[in-house]
N, C-alpha and C positions, 0 to 999 in steps of 0.2 A: 657407773665403774664396769667396767668389763672383765672378765670372765683372764683371760690374757691380763689384762694391765691389773690385776691383783695378786698375780703368778708373778709379773718383771716389781713388782713393792712385793714380796718378803721373798724373791732372787737376793735386791737391793736391800732389805732388812740385814741377811746370811752374810750378803759383801761387809758390809759393813762394825759387822760385832764381831769378827775374825780377820778385815783387815791387821788389822797390829798387829800380830800374830803369823802370819800368812811373809813370810819368802820370797813367793811366786809368786806369779800374777792377783791378782784381787778379783776377775776375773775371767775367763773368755767362753764369745760365744759361739760356738762353732754352728756355720751352719751350710747346708746342701744349700749347689745354685740350683735356682726356680725354669718353673719344666721351657723346653725345650725348644722353640719349632720340626727339629729331626734329628733321624738318631747317626747325622757325621759328625765328624770328628769335634769340627768349630765349632756346631752352631749357634743360634741365638738365641736368642728367650721369646716365644710365643705368646706372644697376647696374654695369655692367662700367666704364663713368669715374670711379665713384668709387670701387674698388677704382685703381682705376688710379691717384689722388690719394691714394690713401693708402699704395702705393707708392714715388707720386713722391718724398712723403713723412720715407716711411722711410729710402732715399737720401739726399738730400739730409738735415737732422736734420741730421750733424755733418759739414755742410763749412761748416764758419763763417760762414756765409748774412747780411745783416749788411740786407736792406733782400728785397721782394717787390711788384712790379709787375702790374701785372692788366690789363686794361682794362675795363667795368663790367658786363658780358655773365655773366651766375650762370649758366653752363659753367664759361668764366674765371677767377670766384669760388671759382666750387666745387675748381675744378683746385689751386689755390691757395691756399684751408683750411686740409684737412690740414697741411700746410710754416707757416704764419701761427701754426696754434696751437701746433703742438705746438715754434717759435721765441718764442713769447710777440711774432714780432710785427703788425702793422698791417698788413694789402693796400692798397698804392697806387696808387688808380687814377685822374688825373693826370698827367696830360693825358689827356682822354678822346678816344675816336674817335667815340664821337656815329654818329647814322645813317646809312647812304647815301643823297648826297642824289643821285636818276632823274640816266643816262646816267654820273653822276663818277666814279667813285671817288680823289681828290685829297686822298683823307679818312685815310687812311693815307701819304699822302708829309707832310701835315703832324703825325699824330701818330705817326710814324715821329722825325721832326724833335725834334720839341718833351718826343719820351720820350731822344732822345741827349740835347740839351740840359738837361733834368735828370737825368737819368743823369751825364752830367760834374761841373755845380752840385754834385751834395749831393751825392754816394757814389763822390764819387774815390780816393781808397785800399782798396773795400770789393770786399763780392763781394755778388751784388745778381739773383736770381731776379725771369724777366722769360715773365708768360707766356700769349699772346697767341693765333690766330690765326691758318689756313697762308697766308692773304692775309701780313700784316701778322709773321710770324720773315721770309723770303726779304730783306726787305724794308729788313729792323730786318737784320741782316746782312751785309747789305750795304754801310748804313750809316756799319756798324763797321771797317768795310772787309774783310768778307769780299768775293777778290777772286773767286769763282765763284757764277756763280749757283747755288741753290740754289729745289729744286721741292716741294710733302710734299703728296700726291694728298688728296684730298677723303677715304682711311678709311683715315691716314691720322695714327694717336694716339701711337705711340711715338715721337717723334724728340721727345731732348732733343740740343741743343746744344747746349757748351761752350770756350766763347768768351775766349782766351787772349788779351789787348791789350802788341806787343810793340814794345821802340821804333822807330823811321824801321821801321817796315818794316810787311804784312798779317798780325789780325791770327792764333796758332794759333786753325784750331777745329774739334774733338769732334762728333759724334757721333755719339750713343750713338744705341741702343733698350733703352730698358726694357720 
C-alpha cells in the first residue's frame, strides 16, 4: 500500500466518522489543474500533465466521488477527464469563471461564491471534486472556512486538498502532494 493510499484511507475513515454530524458535503477534494503546455490563456495539458491527471484518477476512483466540478478551461477539463471517465460522471462547468476583465479579479470571488452555493444546494451529503487554478483554490478554501491562507506557486501542480467539514468549527483540511 502506497503512502498516498494510506492517507486516503485515513481521510475516508475521518469522513465516515463525521458524516452523520456534518450538514455540508461529506468531503470536497480540491485540486489545481495539472501541468500545461504553455502559458496561453486556454492551454492544454502537457504530457506530464496528462500523466498527473491519470494519477489523480487512480488515487480518487475508489473515494466515493459523487460529482466533479471544473472551470471550463481546457487544462482543468483535461485534469478532470480521466476521473470523470473512470467514474462515468459528467464534469460540471457551471458556474463559469469567465475571462478576466482588465484591471479586476472580482470574477474569482463571484465564481467561488456561486460554486459554494451550488455545492451546498446540489451536493449536501456528497463527496465532490473541484478542479481549479492557483488563484481559485485558495479563495475556495477560505470560502469553505479554512482559517489559514493557502498559497500555490505558479509551478506547483501536485497539491490535492481534502476538505472535511466539521460541525460548529472550521473544516479539517489535508494537503497532500501527488
